[in-house]
C-alpha positions in Angstrom: -18.9 -44.5 -96.3 -18.3 -41.6 -93.9 -16.1 -38.8 -95.1 -13.8 -37.0 -92.7 -13.7 -33.2 -92.9 -10.5 -31.3 -92.1 -12.1 -30.0 -88.9 -13.0 -33.5 -87.6 -9.6 -34.8 -88.6 -7.7 -32.2 -86.6 -9.9 -32.7 -83.5 -8.4 -35.9 -82.1 -4.8 -34.7 -82.9 -5.4 -31.5 -81.0 -7.0 -33.3 -78.1 -4.0 -35.7 -77.9 -1.5 -32.8 -77.8 -3.5 -31.0 -75.1 -3.6 -34.1 -73.0 0.2 -34.6 -73.5 1.1 -31.3 -71.9 1.1 -32.2 -68.3 2.2 -30.1 -65.3 5.0 -32.6 -64.8 6.2 -32.0 -68.4 6.1 -28.2 -67.9 8.1 -28.4 -64.6 10.6 -30.9 -66.1 11.2 -28.6 -69.1 11.7 -25.6 -67.0 14.1 -27.4 -64.6 16.0 -28.5 -67.6 16.3 -24.9 -68.7 17.6 -24.0 -65.3 20.3 -26.7 -65.7 21.2 -25.3 -69.1 21.4 -21.7 -67.8 24.0 -22.9 -65.3 26.4 -23.4 -68.1 26.2 -19.7 -69.1 28.4 -17.3 -67.2 26.5 -16.0 -64.2 29.0 -13.3 -63.2 31.6 -11.2 -65.1 34.1 -8.8 -63.5 36.0 -6.4 -65.7 38.5 -3.8 -64.4 38.1 -0.6 -66.6 41.2 0.3 -68.6 43.1 -2.9 -67.9 41.6 -5.2 -70.5 41.1 -8.1 -68.1 37.7 -9.8 -67.6 36.8 -12.8 -65.5 33.7 -15.0 -65.8 32.1 -17.4 -63.4 29.5 -20.1 -64.1 26.8 -21.2 -61.6 29.2 -23.5 -59.7 31.9 -20.7 -59.2 31.9 -17.1 -58.3 29.6 -15.9 -55.5 27.7 -18.7 -53.7 29.6 -21.3 -55.7 28.6 -24.2 -53.4 24.9 -23.5 -53.7 25.2 -22.9 -57.4 26.8 -26.3 -57.7 24.1 -27.9 -55.6 21.4 -26.3 -57.7 23.0 -27.5 -60.9 23.4 -31.1 -59.6 19.8 -31.1 -58.2 18.4 -29.8 -61.6 20.4 -32.5 -63.5 19.3 -35.3 -61.1 15.6 -34.2 -61.5 15.8 -34.2 -65.3 17.4 -37.7 -65.3 14.8 -39.1 -62.9 11.9 -37.4 -64.7 12.9 -39.2 -67.9 13.7 -42.5 -66.1 10.5 -42.6 -64.0 8.3 -40.7 -66.5 7.5 -37.9 -64.0 6.8 -35.7 -67.0 3.8 -37.8 -68.1 1.6 -36.7 -65.2 1.4 -34.5 -62.1 4.6 -34.9 -60.0 4.8 -37.2 -57.0 5.7 -35.6 -53.6 9.3 -36.7 -53.8 9.8 -35.0 -57.2 8.1 -31.8 -55.9 10.4 -31.8 -52.9 13.4 -32.2 -55.2 12.3 -29.2 -57.2 11.8 -27.1 -54.0 15.4 -28.0 -52.9 16.7 -27.0 -56.4 14.8 -23.7 -56.2 16.0 -23.0 -52.7 19.7 -23.6 -53.5 19.5 -21.6 -56.7 17.8 -18.8 -54.7 20.8 -18.7 -52.3 23.2 -18.5 -55.3 21.1 -15.7 -56.9 20.7 -13.8 -53.7 24.4 -13.9 -52.9 25.3 -12.9 -56.5 23.0 -9.9 -56.5 24.0 -8.9 -52.9 27.8 -9.0 -53.6 27.3 -7.2 -56.9 25.5 -4.3 -55.1 28.4 -4.0 -52.5 31.0 -4.0 -55.2 29.2 -1.3 -57.1 29.2 0.9 -54.0 32.9 0.8 -53.6 34.3 0.5 -57.2 33.7 2.1 -60.5 33.0 -1.0 -62.5 30.1 -2.5 -64.3 27.8 -4.9 -62.5 29.2 -8.4 -62.2 25.6 -9.8 -62.4 25.7 -11.4 -65.9 23.5 -13.2 -68.4 23.3 -16.5 -66.7 22.2 -15.0 -63.4 19.2 -13.3 -65.0 18.4 -16.4 -67.0 18.5 -18.2 -63.7 16.1 -15.7 -62.1 13.7 -16.0 -65.0 13.6 -19.8 -65.3 13.5 -20.3 -61.5 10.6 -17.9 -61.2 8.7 -19.8 -64.0 9.5 -23.1 -62.4 8.1 -21.9 -59.1 4.9 -20.9 -60.8 4.6 -24.2 -62.6 5.3 -26.1 -59.4 2.5 -24.3 -57.6 0.1 -25.3 -60.4 1.3 -28.9 -60.2 0.9 -28.9 -56.4 -2.7 -27.5 -56.8 -3.5 -30.7 -58.8 -1.9 -33.1 -56.3 -4.0 -35.1 -53.9 -1.1 -35.4 -51.5 -0.6 -31.8 -50.7 -0.4 -32.4 -46.9 2.7 -34.5 -47.3 4.4 -31.7 -49.2 3.3 -29.1 -46.6 5.3 -31.2 -44.0 8.3 -32.0 -46.2 8.8 -28.5 -47.9 9.5 -26.6 -44.6 12.0 -29.3 -43.6 13.9 -28.9 -46.9 13.8 -25.1 -46.6 15.0 -25.1 -43.0 17.9 -27.4 -43.8 19.1 -25.3 -46.7 18.7 -22.0 -44.7 20.7 -23.6 -41.9 23.5 -24.2 -44.3 23.2 -20.9 -46.2 23.4 -18.5 -43.3 26.8 -19.5 -41.9 28.1 -20.0 -45.4 27.3 -16.4 -46.3 28.4 -14.8 -43.0 31.7 -16.6 -42.9 32.8 -15.3 -46.3 32.8 -18.7 -47.9 30.1 -17.4 -50.3 32.2 -14.6 -51.7 33.7 -14.8 -55.1 37.3 -15.6 -54.0 36.4 -16.7 -50.5 37.0 -14.9 -47.1 40.2 -13.2 -48.4 38.2 -11.5 -51.2 35.5 -9.2 -49.7 33.1 -7.8 -52.3 34.1 -4.2 -51.6 37.7 -5.0 -52.4 37.1 -7.7 -55.0 39.7 -7.6 -57.8 41.0 -4.2 -56.9 44.4 -3.3 -58.1 46.4 -0.4 -59.6 48.9 0.4 -62.3 52.5 -0.1 -61.0 55.8 0.1 -62.9 59.1 -1.5 -62.1 62.6 -1.1 -63.5 64.6 -4.4 -63.7 68.0 -5.7 -64.8 68.0 -8.7 -67.2 68.1 -12.1 -65.4 68.2 -10.5 -61.9 65.4 -11.1 -59.4 63.0 -8.2 -58.7 60.4 -8.0 -56.0 57.0 -6.6 -57.2 56.0 -4.6 -54.2 52.4 -3.7 -53.6 51.3 -6.1 -56.4 48.7 -7.7 -54.2 47.1 -7.5 -50.7 45.0 -9.9 -48.8 43.0 -9.6 -45.6 40.8 -12.2 -43.9 37.2 -11.1 -43.1 36.0 -14.6 -42.4 35.9 -16.8 -39.3 38.8 -19.1 -39.8 42.6 -19.0 -40.4 43.4 -19.1 -44.1 46.6 -20.8 -45.3 48.3 -19.4 -48.4 49.5 -21.9 -51.0 51.2 -19.7 -53.6 51.0 -16.8 -56.0 50.7 -16.8 -59.8 50.8 -14.4 -62.7 48.5 -16.2 -65.1 48.5 -13.7 -68.0 52.1 -12.4 -67.7 54.2 -12.0 -70.8 56.4 -15.1 -71.5 59.6 -13.2 -70.7 58.4 -12.7 -67.1 59.4 -15.7 -65.0 57.9 -16.1 -61.5 60.6 -17.6 -59.2 58.9 -17.2 -55.8 56.6 -15.2 -53.5 56.7 -13.7 -50.0 54.4 -12.4 -47.5 55.5 -9.0 -46.0 54.9 -8.8 -42.3 56.7 -5.6 -41.3 59.2 -3.1 -42.6 60.9 -2.1 -39.4 62.4 -3.6 -36.2 63.7 -7.1 -35.5 62.0 -10.0 -37.3 59.6 -11.9 -35.2 59.7 -15.7 -34.7 58.7 -17.4 -37.9 59.8 -14.6 -40.2 63.0 -13.8 -42.1 64.7 -10.8 -43.5 63.4 -10.9 -47.1 66.0 -10.7 -49.9 65.7 -7.7 -52.2 63.6 -5.8 -49.6 65.2 -5.9 -46.2 61.8 -6.2 -44.6 60.5 -9.0 -42.4 58.3 -11.7 -43.9 58.0 -15.3 -44.8 57.7 -17.5 -48.0 54.1 -17.4 -49.2 53.6 -21.2 -49.1 52.2 -22.2 -45.7 51.8 -18.6 -44.4 48.7 -18.0 -42.3 46.3 -15.1 -42.5 44.2 -14.8 -39.3 40.6 -13.8 -39.3 40.9 -10.2 -38.1 39.5 -8.1 -41.0 41.6 -5.1 -42.0 44.1 -5.7 -39.1 45.2 -8.9 -40.8 46.0 -7.2 -44.1 49.2 -8.6 -45.6 51.2 -7.7 -48.7 51.9 -10.4 -51.2 55.2 -9.9 -53.1 55.9 -11.9 -56.2 59.5 -12.3 -57.1 60.3 -12.5 -60.9 63.1 -12.5 -63.4 62.9 -10.9 -66.8 65.0 -12.0 -69.8 65.9 -9.5 -72.4 65.4 -5.8 -72.9 62.0 -4.2 -73.4 58.7 -3.5 -71.6 56.7 -6.5 -70.2 53.3 -6.7 -68.7 51.1 -8.7 -66.3 47.5 -8.0 -65.7 46.6 -10.3 -62.8 48.1 -11.5 -59.6 46.3 -14.6 -58.2 46.8 -15.9 -54.7 45.8 -19.5 -54.0 44.9 -20.5 -50.5 42.8 -23.0 -48.5 40.7 -23.1 -45.3 40.5 -26.7 -44.2 39.9 -28.8 -47.2 38.3 -26.0 -49.2 40.4 -24.4 -51.9 40.0 -20.7 -52.9 41.6 -18.3 -55.4 41.8 -14.5 -54.8 42.9 -12.3 -57.6 44.0 -8.7 -58.0 43.7 -7.0 -61.4 46.8 -4.9 -61.8 48.5 -3.2 -64.7 52.0 -4.3 -63.9 54.8 -3.1 -66.2 58.4 -4.2 -65.9 60.9 -2.2 -67.9 64.3 -3.5 -68.7 66.6 -0.7 -69.9 68.6 -1.0 -73.2 70.0 1.0 -76.0 66.5 1.3 -77.6 64.4 1.1 -74.4 63.8 4.0 -72.1 62.3 3.5 -68.7 60.5 6.3 -66.9 
């Protein structure tokens, strides 16, 4: 009777494990990690001294469309890899092309995120918005690209991929260039240039209980894109409960007769229009408009709002631009002094 030694017993097991680690399995695992990294915040913006931070996952923030595409393509690849057992051998050409498309779209997302972050840091004294998810994305995408090259090297159908890959890359580049240049790729869209992103200031107002007050200079927008933007509304998402938003206006001019389509704004005496439906033309700084929320405050005291959000759309695409402000509304009373 033959006796099996520990060394010979381990041999077949070790060989089976080595054969089980295919290039398809490595690529599939790394693509899955890219998909998981998309769930982690890729960008974070904090305004110093105001206690307000905003985070964006892969499908939001800078390059949101391409982040969403990358996430969808990664998820589709993982599902197909399991269903068609791509992981069990070298990848077929269709799977390799799918990975290339995922890497290209993720590359656009990463590139826009890093580019916009660099511009923001040049103009504002804030920490870099590039956050954990983005650097995980860079790491896992780089490893996926290396693993894909190793997989392609084993493939007997490299010529087909050499024809298909450039087509995929050209199509994605053809979408990415106008997307980036038109401002659609900015966090907040064409009304939210990276150099002015989230900028705001500390402003104080004195109010009378239950009387409307216009919050002048609370937010500004200007369109640096290619198309007209239509405003939908203004919000104060983190305002104290005693602050009640009752409307919003777009200030057009302070002096002279009001032009067609504008009215003399209550509380201000300036010319403007209700914010809903107002158009911001694509003329850069020339198109800068002041957004004025109108609120009422109930009760005496000091009340705060950190953020003014402006909702708008271009065609069917919805955007949200925000200004981080330290807004303080003081209502005088026997025990409340307003400076």
